[in-house]
Residue, then its C-alpha position, 0 to 999 in steps of 0.5 A: m415195179a411201180d413206185v411206192r407212193y400214196s394215191d392222188s386222192d390220199l395226196a389231195e387229203f394230205k394237201a388239204l390238211i397241210e394247207s389248213k395247218v399252214e394257214a393256222a401257222k401263219i396266223d400264229l406267226n403273225d401274232l407272235r411277230g406282232s407281240l414282238s414289235h409291240k404294234d398290238d400294244n394294249g396302251t398302258d399310258d392311262t394306267s398307274h406308273s407302277f403297273k406300267m413298270m410291272e407290265e413292261g418288266a413282264a414283257t421284257l422277260s417273255r420277249e426272248e420266249v416269244a422270239q424262240l416261239a416265233g423261230r420254232q413256228e417259222k421252222f414248222l411252217k418251212h417243214l409244212e411248205n416242204a411237205l406241199i412240195r413233196i405232194s406236188n412231186k408225188s414223193y410225199g409220205v415216203c420214208r427218206e431212210t427206208g423208201k417205204l410208205i410212212r403210215k397214214e396215221r403218222l402223217l395225219a398226226v405229223p403231216h411234215a414227217t419224212l421218217s417212218i416210226e421205225a426209221k425214227n426209232a432206229q435213229g434213237 
């Protein structure tokens, strides 16, 4: 019995999709990191003192949220990179619980998925 897997052409299609998502995720992560380090500072030196204080207060409040978003983005990027590894070893798209193929529609929507909808629902 042959291994259950997607064809090389399907894998190439998934790889292109994931690589584009990796590039977009890296850009987003760099933007988030930039806002955390204030290197993209809009420079409020020439604005009124009270406006500058309000802006710094808002920046302080959102800093934790930005850090959380950056953490989630790093995790997402790692999942995508792991999916590329699974593509290279041709195990991509196989449910880690059932051993069956994950539906193509699911992989197009969630390209780093490692569980079929059925297995995910069973975890419930």
